[in-house]
C-alpha positions, 0 to 999 in steps of 0.5 A: 488358893492358886491353880498351880497345875493343869493336866489334860487327857484326850479320850476317844469314846466309842458309842454303844451303837451309831447315833443318828440325828437331824433327820438322819443327816448326821451320824455319830459313832464315837466322841472326842472328849477332853478331861481336865484336872486342876491342882491347887497349892492348897492340895485341893483338885478339881475335874472338868470335861469338854465334849462337843458331840462330834464336829458337826453338831455345834461350831465346836470340835474336840481338838479345838478344846485342847488347842484353846487350853494351851492358849488359856493356860498362862491365864489360868495358872496362878488364878484363884479357882474359887473366884469364878466370875473373875476367872471367867472374865480373865478367860474371855479377855485372853480368848474371846469367844470359844465358850466350849474351850472354857467349860471344862476349866470352869466346871473343874473350878466349881468342883474345887469350890465345892470341896473347899466349902465341903458342899455339893455343887448343887448347893452352891448353885442355889440349893438342892430342890426336892425330888429327883431329876427326871431323865429323858430317853433319846430315840434315834431317827428310824422308821415308825416301827423302829422308833416305837420299839425304841420308845418301848425299850426306854419305857421298860427301863423306867423312862416316862419322858422321851426325845425323838429325833425327826427332821429332813425333807421327807414331810410324809415320813416325819408326819408318819413318825410323829403320829405313830410315836404319839399313838404309842404313848401311855398315860403320863408320858411326855415327848419332845420331837427334836429336829436338830435344825433340819427343817426349813421353815415351810416344812416345819410349819407344814409338819407341825400343823399337820400333827397339831390335833394330837396330844400336846408335844414339844418341838425342839430347834425346828430350823437352823437359825433363830429368825427361822424359828421365830417365823415358825413360832408365829405360824404354829401352836405347839410349844417350841424349845430352842437349843443349838441357836443359843450360844450366849446370854444375848441369844437367850434375851433375844429369844425371849424378846421375840417370843421365839419359844416356851423353853430352852436347853441349858448346856454348860459345855455349849455356854462355857461352863456352869457359871454362865449356864447358871446365869442363863438358868436364872434368866429362864426362871425369871421369864417363866421358861421350862428348861432341859438342863443337861450337857452336850455329851461326854462321860458321867463327869460332864453329865453329873456337872449338869445334873448339879445345875438341874437339881438346883432348878425349881421343879416347875421349870425343870423338864428332864435331863439327858444322860449322855454317858448311857450311850458310851461303851467306856466308863471312867468312874464306875458307880459314881456320879449321876446315873439313870435309875428308872428314868430318874437321877440325882446330884451326888451329895458329896463335896464338889461334883462327887466324881473322881475319874479313874486315872488309869482309865484315862491313860497318859495325859496329852498335856500338862501346864505348870 
């Protein structure tokens, strides 16, 4: 089997309402997403998506994906999409770095592999674990009352795991937000306070120690760099989850060796696709981490790919997964894929990813390589 055509679409995806993170310093109102379809000489095709969540969240941006695909096309064409490790090594030689460019291609190849094997992707990633995958809410930065109200609205939709955005230089404000939200939780709920790297180490230590008397909660990516997060880990006691500072397997190995965290976010689009995300997930299992397995952003296509990896992750190591397409106005595959159902979701049991985007909804392709 050989890849004989690569079709690329650019989607401008408005959010249903503005989304603030990193202590309110980063605001997002729409996303730049890239959809890829790979067609093979065997008549099997696969879909993938790359969506970096704007240009300020990670060292990645939407136009960079499409420029990178133009560079990679000669390497991808003629390759066997089922030989995923071989194809990933070829892409890494042709374009060192830029893992976010390669993610959509890798995910589309997993879709093809699943269809060729007549198996859901989660079965190929290790096998579907019992039980649904918990989904977590995402609570934008606001006043304590606003955040309590947003948590209550998420609770009404069935969410029992929440991710609240905090961070910045307003120490008293963040302490007030955290105390208010923690005081509003009901029995059985869990929470992560996601700083999105907005605290300096001193602020992180001050805030986390000030709220240490509350019930246990996770703190996610408190500072910009891993070294800063390591310093915070050594001077606080709440569990820490790392996210934005982890771009490769080397980063994860270093984080474990330094005792920097108790868990990590595993995001296929940041790591280069499902192949490398699976490697990171398996490393996390070997060292006993708990993990949020989800993607950076995008439509139900990107979310569903990540949920296949989440659903093949043992429940003891799996916290919850974020469903980013819930924040979008548009839906490219209505009724398909992994959807939030009262705070839970599942990987489809169809062959491949189980998502076939509506080509009419995608519009005209911006590129086609043959």
